[in-house]
Every structure is written in structure tokens, then in C-alpha cells.
C-alpha positions as CSV (number, residue, x, y, z in Angstrom):
1,M,-0.1,-0.1,0.0
2,V,1.4,3.4,-1.0
3,E,0.8,6.1,1.6
4,V,1.0,9.9,0.9
5,P,4.3,11.2,2.3
6,A,4.2,13.7,4.9
7,I,4.7,17.2,3.5
8,E,6.7,20.0,5.3
9,S,5.5,23.6,4.9
10,S,8.0,26.2,3.4
11,A,8.2,29.5,5.0
12,T,7.5,31.4,1.9
13,H,3.9,32.3,0.9
14,F,3.2,32.1,-2.7
15,F,0.7,30.9,-5.2
16,L,1.5,29.4,-8.4
17,G,-1.3,28.6,-11.0
18,R,-1.3,26.9,-14.1
19,Q,-3.8,26.3,-16.9
20,P,-3.4,23.5,-19.4
21,I,-3.0,24.1,-23.2
22,L,-4.2,21.1,-25.4
23,D,-3.7,20.3,-29.0
24,R,-6.3,19.1,-31.6
25,S,-6.2,15.5,-30.4
26,G,-6.8,16.6,-26.7
27,E,-3.4,16.0,-25.4
28,I,-1.8,18.5,-23.0
29,V,1.2,20.1,-24.6
30,A,1.9,23.2,-22.5
31,Y,0.8,24.9,-19.2
32,E,0.4,28.8,-18.9
33,L,2.1,29.8,-15.6
34,L,0.3,32.2,-13.5
35,F,1.1,34.1,-10.4
36,R,-0.6,35.5,-7.2
37,S,1.5,36.7,-4.2
38,S,-1.2,36.1,-1.7
39,P,-4.9,35.4,-1.4
40,E,-5.7,38.9,-0.8
41,N,-4.7,40.0,-4.2
42,S,-7.4,40.4,-6.8
43,A,-7.2,38.4,-10.0
44,R,-5.7,41.3,-11.8
45,I,-2.0,41.8,-11.6
46,D,-0.8,45.4,-11.6
47,D,2.8,44.7,-11.8
48,E,3.5,42.2,-14.5
49,H,7.4,42.6,-14.1
50,H,7.2,41.6,-10.5
51,A,4.8,38.7,-11.1
52,T,7.1,37.2,-13.9
53,V,10.1,37.5,-11.6
54,Q,8.1,35.5,-9.0
55,V,6.9,32.9,-11.2
56,I,10.4,32.2,-12.7
57,A,11.7,32.2,-9.2
58,R,9.0,29.7,-7.9
59,A,9.0,27.4,-11.1
60,F,12.6,27.2,-11.7
61,S,14.4,27.6,-8.5
62,E,12.1,26.5,-5.6
63,L,9.8,24.0,-7.1
64,G,11.6,22.6,-10.1
65,I,10.2,23.0,-13.4
66,A,9.6,19.2,-13.9
67,S,7.1,19.3,-11.0
68,V,5.1,22.2,-12.4
69,I,5.1,21.4,-16.1
70,G,6.4,17.9,-16.6
71,D,7.5,17.4,-20.1
72,C,5.2,20.2,-21.5
73,L,6.1,23.7,-22.4
74,G,5.6,26.6,-20.2
75,F,3.8,29.8,-21.3
76,L,5.3,32.7,-19.3
77,N,3.9,36.2,-19.5
78,L,6.4,39.0,-20.0
79,D,5.8,42.7,-20.0
80,S,8.3,45.2,-22.0
81,G,10.6,45.6,-19.1
82,M,11.2,41.7,-18.7
83,L,12.4,41.5,-22.4
84,T,15.5,43.1,-21.4
85,C,16.0,41.4,-18.1
86,D,19.2,39.4,-17.8
87,L,17.0,36.7,-15.9
88,I,15.5,35.7,-19.2
89,D,19.0,34.5,-20.3
90,A,19.2,32.1,-17.7
91,L,16.1,30.3,-18.8
92,P,16.0,27.1,-21.0
93,P,14.5,28.4,-24.3
94,E,13.4,24.9,-25.1
95,R,11.1,24.7,-22.2
96,L,9.4,28.1,-22.5
97,V,7.2,30.3,-24.7
98,L,7.4,34.0,-23.9
99,E,4.0,35.8,-24.0
100,L,3.9,39.4,-24.7
101,V,1.0,40.7,-22.8
102,E,-1.6,42.9,-24.4
103,T,-0.1,46.0,-22.8
104,T,3.3,45.6,-24.6
105,Q,4.1,48.8,-26.5
106,F,6.1,47.6,-29.7
107,T,8.6,50.4,-29.8
108,P,11.8,49.9,-31.9
109,E,13.6,48.9,-28.9
110,V,11.1,46.2,-28.0
111,I,11.2,45.0,-31.5
112,A,14.9,44.7,-31.2
113,C,14.7,42.7,-28.1
114,C,12.1,40.3,-29.7
115,K,14.5,39.6,-32.5
116,L,17.4,38.9,-30.2
117,L,15.3,36.5,-28.1
118,C,14.4,34.7,-31.3
119,E,18.0,34.4,-32.2
120,K,18.8,32.8,-28.8
121,G,16.1,30.2,-29.6
122,F,13.1,31.6,-27.6
123,K,9.6,31.3,-29.1
124,L,7.5,34.3,-28.6
125,A,3.5,34.5,-28.5
126,L,1.1,37.3,-28.8
127,D,-1.4,37.3,-26.0
128,D,-5.1,38.4,-25.9
129,I,-5.4,39.3,-29.6
130,V,-8.9,40.2,-30.9
131,A,-7.7,42.0,-34.1
132,L,-4.2,42.7,-36.0
133,E,-3.3,46.4,-35.5
134,P,-0.7,48.2,-37.5
135,T,1.5,48.2,-34.4
136,H,1.9,44.3,-34.5
137,A,3.5,44.5,-38.1
138,D,7.0,44.7,-37.0
139,V,6.6,42.0,-34.3
140,L,4.9,39.3,-36.2
141,P,8.0,38.0,-38.1
142,Y,9.3,37.0,-34.6
143,V,6.1,35.6,-33.3
144,S,5.5,31.8,-33.3
145,F,2.1,31.7,-31.6
146,V,-0.9,34.1,-31.6
147,K,-3.3,33.7,-28.6
148,V,-6.8,34.8,-29.9
149,D,-9.0,36.0,-27.1
150,L,-12.6,34.4,-27.9
151,L,-14.3,36.3,-25.0
152,G,-16.8,38.4,-26.8
153,M,-15.6,38.0,-30.2
154,P,-18.1,37.2,-32.8
155,D,-17.5,34.3,-35.2
156,A,-17.0,36.4,-38.0
157,S,-14.3,38.5,-36.5
158,V,-12.5,35.3,-35.4
159,A,-12.8,33.8,-38.8
160,K,-11.4,37.1,-40.2
161,L,-8.4,37.2,-38.0
162,V,-7.5,33.6,-39.0
163,E,-7.6,34.4,-42.6
164,Q,-5.3,37.4,-41.8
165,L,-2.8,35.2,-39.8
166,R,-2.9,32.0,-41.9
167,P,-0.2,33.0,-44.5
168,L,2.1,34.1,-41.7
169,N,3.0,30.4,-40.7
170,I,2.0,31.1,-37.0
171,T,0.6,28.7,-34.7
172,L,-2.9,29.7,-33.6
173,L,-4.0,29.2,-30.1
174,A,-7.7,29.8,-29.1
175,E,-8.0,31.0,-25.4
176,K,-10.8,31.5,-23.3
177,V,-12.7,28.6,-24.8
178,E,-15.8,28.1,-22.7
179,T,-18.1,25.8,-24.6
180,R,-17.9,22.7,-26.9
181,R,-19.3,24.9,-29.8
182,Q,-16.4,27.4,-29.6
183,A,-13.9,24.5,-29.5
184,E,-15.4,22.9,-32.5
185,F,-15.7,26.2,-34.3
186,C,-12.1,27.1,-33.8
187,A,-10.9,23.5,-34.8
188,S,-12.8,24.0,-38.1
189,L,-11.0,27.2,-38.6
190,G,-7.6,25.6,-38.3
191,F,-6.5,26.5,-34.7
192,E,-4.1,24.0,-33.4
193,L,-4.0,24.8,-29.6
194,F,-6.7,25.4,-27.1
195,Q,-7.0,26.8,-23.6
196,G,-9.9,27.6,-21.4
197,Y,-12.7,26.7,-18.9
198,Y,-14.2,24.4,-21.4
199,F,-11.3,22.1,-20.6
200,A,-10.8,22.9,-16.9
201,H,-14.6,22.6,-16.2
202,P,-15.7,20.6,-19.3
203,E,-19.3,21.0,-20.6
204,V,-21.6,18.1,-19.7
205,L,-23.8,16.6,-22.2
206,S,-26.9,14.7,-20.8
207,G,-28.4,11.5,-22.0
208,K,-25.5,9.5,-23.3
209,T,-25.3,5.8,-22.4
210,V,-22.2,4.4,-20.7
211,D,-20.2,2.1,-22.8
212,P,-19.8,-1.6,-21.6
213,A,-16.3,-1.0,-20.1
214,Q,-17.4,2.1,-18.1
215,Q,-20.5,-0.1,-16.9
216,Q,-18.2,-2.8,-15.7
217,M,-15.8,-0.3,-13.9
218,L,-18.8,1.6,-12.3
219,R,-19.9,-1.8,-11.0
220,L,-16.6,-2.7,-9.8
221,T,-16.2,0.6,-8.0
222,Q,-19.8,0.0,-6.4
223,L,-18.8,-3.6,-5.2
224,L,-15.6,-2.2,-3.7
225,G,-17.5,0.4,-1.7
226,A,-19.9,-2.2,-0.7
227,D,-17.0,-4.4,0.6
228,A,-18.1,-7.4,-1.6
229,S,-16.2,-10.6,-1.7
230,D,-13.0,-11.1,-3.8
231,A,-14.9,-13.6,-5.9
232,E,-17.6,-11.2,-6.8
233,I,-14.8,-8.5,-7.7
234,E,-12.6,-10.9,-9.8
235,A,-15.8,-12.2,-11.6
236,I,-16.4,-8.8,-13.1
237,F,-12.8,-8.7,-14.3
238,K,-13.1,-12.2,-16.0
239,Q,-16.0,-11.1,-18.0
240,D,-13.8,-8.2,-19.5
241,P,-10.3,-9.4,-20.2
242,K,-9.5,-5.9,-21.6
243,L,-10.5,-4.3,-18.7
244,A,-8.3,-6.5,-16.4
245,Y,-5.3,-5.9,-18.8
246,N,-5.8,-2.1,-18.6
247,L,-6.1,-2.1,-14.8
248,L,-3.0,-4.2,-14.4
249,R,-1.2,-2.1,-17.0
250,L,-2.1,1.1,-15.1
251,V,-1.1,-0.2,-11.9
252,N,2.3,-1.7,-12.9
253,S,3.2,1.5,-15.0
254,V,2.9,3.8,-11.8
255,A,5.8,3.8,-9.2
256,M,4.2,1.8,-6.3
257,G,7.4,1.1,-4.3
258,M,7.0,-2.7,-5.0
259,R,9.7,-5.1,-6.2
260,T,7.5,-7.3,-8.2
261,H,5.1,-6.5,-10.9
262,I,1.6,-7.3,-10.4
263,N,0.3,-10.1,-12.7
264,S,-3.3,-10.7,-11.7
265,V,-6.4,-9.0,-10.4
266,H,-6.0,-11.2,-7.2
267,H,-2.5,-10.3,-6.9
268,A,-3.2,-6.6,-7.4
269,M,-5.8,-6.9,-4.5
270,L,-3.4,-8.5,-2.2
271,L,-0.7,-6.3,-2.6
272,L,-2.6,-3.1,-3.0
273,G,-5.5,-3.5,-0.7
274,R,-8.9,-2.6,-1.6
275,R,-8.3,1.2,-0.7
276,Q,-5.8,1.6,-3.4
277,L,-7.5,-0.8,-6.0
278,Q,-10.6,1.5,-5.7
279,R,-8.5,4.6,-6.1
280,W,-6.7,3.4,-9.3
281,L,-10.1,2.0,-10.6
282,A,-11.5,5.5,-10.4
283,L,-8.6,6.8,-12.2
284,L,-9.0,4.0,-15.0
285,L,-12.5,5.3,-15.7
286,F,-10.8,8.2,-17.4
287,A,-8.9,5.9,-19.8
288,H,-12.0,4.9,-21.6
289,R,-13.1,8.4,-22.5
290,D,-14.1,8.1,-26.1
291,G,-11.3,5.8,-26.8
292,S,-8.6,8.3,-26.1
293,R,-5.0,7.3,-25.0
294,F,-4.3,7.4,-21.4
295,P,-3.6,9.7,-19.7
296,N,-5.9,12.4,-21.2
297,P,-6.3,15.9,-19.6
298,L,-9.4,15.0,-17.5
299,A,-7.4,12.1,-16.1
300,L,-4.4,14.1,-15.0
301,M,-6.8,16.9,-13.7
302,A,-8.8,14.2,-11.7
303,A,-5.7,12.6,-10.2
304,C,-4.3,16.0,-9.2
305,R,-7.8,17.0,-7.7
306,G,-7.8,13.8,-5.7
307,R,-4.2,14.2,-4.4
308,F,-4.7,17.7,-3.6
309,M,-7.9,17.1,-1.5
310,E,-6.1,14.3,0.2
311,H,-3.5,16.6,1.5
312,L,-5.9,19.2,2.6
313,A,-7.9,16.7,4.7
314,R,-4.6,15.7,6.2
315,Y,-3.6,19.1,7.0
316,A,-6.9,19.8,8.5
317,G,-6.7,16.9,10.8
318,D,-9.3,14.7,9.5
319,S,-9.4,11.1,10.2
320,S,-8.1,8.3,7.9
321,A,-11.6,7.5,6.5
322,Q,-12.3,11.0,5.7
323,I,-9.0,11.4,4.0
324,D,-10.0,8.6,1.8
325,Q,-13.3,10.2,1.2
326,A,-11.5,13.4,0.1
327,Y,-9.5,11.7,-2.5
328,M,-12.4,10.0,-3.9
329,T,-14.4,13.1,-4.0
330,G,-11.6,15.1,-6.0
331,M,-11.1,12.1,-8.2
332,L,-14.9,11.7,-9.0
333,S,-15.6,15.3,-9.4
334,L,-14.8,15.4,-13.2
335,L,-16.5,12.0,-13.9
336,E,-19.7,13.6,-15.1
337,A,-17.6,15.1,-18.1
338,V,-16.0,11.7,-18.7
339,L,-19.2,9.6,-18.7
340,E,-21.3,12.5,-20.1
341,I,-24.3,11.7,-17.8
342,P,-25.8,13.5,-14.9
343,M,-24.0,13.4,-11.6
344,P,-26.9,12.2,-9.6
345,R,-27.1,9.2,-11.7
346,I,-23.3,8.4,-11.2
347,I,-23.8,8.8,-7.4
348,D,-26.7,6.6,-7.4
349,E,-24.9,4.0,-9.5
350,L,-21.8,4.1,-7.4
351,S,-23.8,4.0,-4.2
352,L,-21.5,6.9,-3.0
353,G,-22.1,8.0,0.6
354,R,-24.0,11.1,1.6
355,E,-21.1,13.2,2.4
356,I,-19.5,12.5,-0.9
357,G,-22.6,12.9,-2.9
358,D,-23.3,16.3,-1.2
359,A,-20.0,17.5,-2.1
360,L,-20.2,16.4,-5.8
361,L,-23.7,17.8,-6.1
362,H,-24.0,21.0,-3.9
363,R,-20.4,21.5,-2.7
364,G,-21.8,20.8,0.7
365,G,-20.2,19.7,4.0
366,R,-16.4,19.7,4.6
367,L,-15.7,17.6,1.3
368,G,-17.6,20.2,-0.6
369,E,-15.5,23.0,1.1
370,Y,-12.3,21.2,0.0
371,L,-13.5,20.8,-3.5
372,S,-14.7,24.4,-3.7
373,L,-11.3,25.5,-2.5
374,I,-9.6,23.7,-5.4
375,E,-12.0,25.1,-7.9
376,C,-10.9,28.4,-6.7
377,V,-7.4,27.5,-7.3
378,E,-8.0,26.3,-10.9
379,G,-10.0,29.6,-11.4
380,L,-7.3,31.8,-9.9
381,D,-10.3,33.3,-7.9
382,T,-8.2,34.8,-5.2
383,Q,-11.1,36.3,-3.0
384,C,-12.7,33.0,-2.9
385,L,-9.5,31.3,-2.0
386,N,-9.0,33.5,0.8
387,D,-12.5,33.1,2.3
388,K,-12.2,29.2,1.8
389,L,-8.8,29.0,3.5
390,G,-10.2,31.0,6.5
391,A,-13.3,28.9,6.9
392,L,-11.2,25.6,6.9
393,S,-8.3,26.9,9.0
394,L,-5.8,26.2,6.3
395,T,-3.0,28.3,5.5
396,L,-1.7,29.6,2.2
397,D,1.4,27.9,2.8
398,Q,-0.1,24.5,3.2
399,L,-2.2,25.0,0.1
400,T,0.7,25.8,-1.9
401,V,2.9,22.8,-0.8
402,A,-0.1,20.6,-1.3
403,E,-0.8,22.0,-4.9
404,I,2.9,21.4,-5.9
405,D,2.8,17.9,-4.6
406,A,-0.4,17.0,-6.4
407,M,1.0,18.6,-9.7
408,S,4.0,16.5,-9.4
409,W,2.2,13.3,-8.7
410,A,-0.2,13.7,-11.6
411,N,2.7,14.6,-13.8
412,S,4.3,11.4,-12.8
413,I,1.2,9.4,-13.8
414,G,1.5,11.0,-17.3
415,K,5.1,10.3,-17.7
416,A,4.9,6.7,-16.6
417,N,2.4,6.0,-19.3
418,D,4.2,7.9,-22.0
């Protein structure tokens, strides 16, 4: 059985956020790195220069870039002042895309800096673009990505902007994608990358039936929760050899601290214990989303949420049973988007306890407070974050260390399955 290691708090208070950037196949290829210095800050950053310096310090010096973005690219916001900062020269150009924020004034000096950065191997991106302006003309030859801000843009304006950019051999990134329709529309126009709350908080389509493999996994999760016999659980796996193979592959692929590989379902149950088997089964549900390869973005987000909530419950002094409930709540909180059926039905089919059900449906109870806190982190809602931390008697320091460990753990799952 694998236990979550104890986490020591650091003395420095900071908040490092990240938002996934996906390609057309739905794979996470990059993260935008975002900073807030304290929960009292508003979502708006007034000092871009200071924020960027802090993000660099946290991501590269204190946390380790591998823990934050894994093998993906990191998109980093820069203002005009940062373009000439010596700190940029110390960064690995192969790991970063430098975003020129919308307030950048493209003076001859700034254009010269952009040219020099490109010569050093850095890739540049224009951020929050809604239209091409005459001031963009001189910088476009040095730009590799254009992030088109969809918020409030009519479809016709988006299409016109794409037509203008298409001849320039620039990768188009649709940001602030909030609906399935927007994602599909942008894909039809030729956008290659996508970012927004549609992926962080996926839209749910009601009325879709669950495929047989997912039905079997739901049944297994229900049996484990009801403390069914080993024979009953193994019988489900025997009905679906592919399901058994995928579960064993997943469990074997992740560093479990064991000297021997798991060769059978019975072996897995003996070595892992039902607690861990139930956890990995919940994660495996995400592997069957529309036949996509594992891990997909939702799987990594779910794993991160589960681990994050587990740490929060431990910091808050909850019991072992409550910590397990916290993990399962975080893991299952995105299952509605995976199965594309309503959450009440999922709760009923899994026979989930009242506390977990209340948290998933209404963000009620202590588990609901933990889940709401994580959603504040994901949405970079610092006012909400401040309120939730106070209500739960947790510190920003505890939150930050728990988040970084959860990110690192989720990244390790993705890396193990590459």
C-alpha cells in the first residue's frame, strides 16, 4: 500500500497557478504559468514585471520546472521591462514560450529585443489578440504563436483574424474557450492549440449511455464500496479481459514502491489492498473516454484533484476515513464530463455515501469546501481562495505545498504512461 508522504511547509507564501493548453487531439502540450502573491490579491496583476520574476523564481528555483509542467512547454507572461531582463538569459528556451502581454508597446527597442530573443532560441507569443493592429506588423516576423481571445468575439471576427494570420506560418491558439461549440468552431478554422474553462470545467452533455467497459468499472467501484467478496470482484474482471489488462497495466506502470510486478487481479488486490484498488479503478475510468489514450487531460486533472484534496484533509486533521473520502471526491468530481451523464445518476450507480454525494452535487459539507477551494485555485479566484482558507483553518503555505505535490504526482502518472 502506498501512503502519501508527509509534507513539510515552506516559510515562503506564494501561489503558482497553471492552466493546461491542449492540441487538436486533446493532449496537454503546455501550461500557462500564473502567479498570485497572496490570497488577498485580486485576480488582476498590476505589476507584471514583479509577477513574472516571482513565477520564474518559484517554478525554476524553488519547485523545479519538472514538477510544475512535466515534459510540457511553459507559457510565461512578459511585459516590456522583462524583455531586457538578464534573468531571461538564464532560462531554457526549449522549455518556454514567452508571452507578450496585451499592454506591450512595440517600440523599436522592444522589436529589437524580440529579434534577439528569437536568435537565442526562444519562441514568442502574442497574448489576448482580438484583431491585428498596425503596431503588430513589425513584431509578427518573430512570433511563433498568436493567442486569440475568444471572449466576446463574434464568429465572423474570429474567422477574419484567422484569414489574416494564416499566411504567416504562425501557430494559432484559441484562449478563453468556454463551450464545446467554440472549441469545434475554432478547430474547423484551423486552430492548433486550445485553452480555457471548457477544458478545466468541461461541458456536460446529458442523455449519453455509458459504454460496456465503463459500466463494468462503475459496477466494480460499487462492489468495492460495498465491501463485496474477492470472488464477486474477480468475476467482473473475468467478464472483460481488456478491462483486467488495462487495470494491471495502469497499476504496474506507476511507481508503487514494490519489487514485483502485479500479474493478476487477485495479486493486485492482495498487494494494493482494496483502498488503493478502488483509487486506481476510479482513475482508470478516465482511460476509456471516447477511446482516447491514457492519460488524457481530464485524467490528469482528476488525479491532481484527488491528491490535492487528500493533502488538504490531512492538514485539517481529518480521520483516515475522511482523508480517503476526500481523495475519492476529488477524483470523481470530473467523472460527469467523462461519462457525459448527470452526476446524480453517477452517485446513485456508485452508491456513494451522503458526504461525497453532497460534496459532488452541492459543494456541501467539509468535502464540498475542499472541492470548492480547489476550484478557486484552478480558476485563480483569489477572493474565494481567501474566504475558503479561513473557513477551513488552512494556511496559504499548506495549500501551496499540497498543490505542488499534487501537480508533481499527476505529472508522474502521465510520464509513466508515455
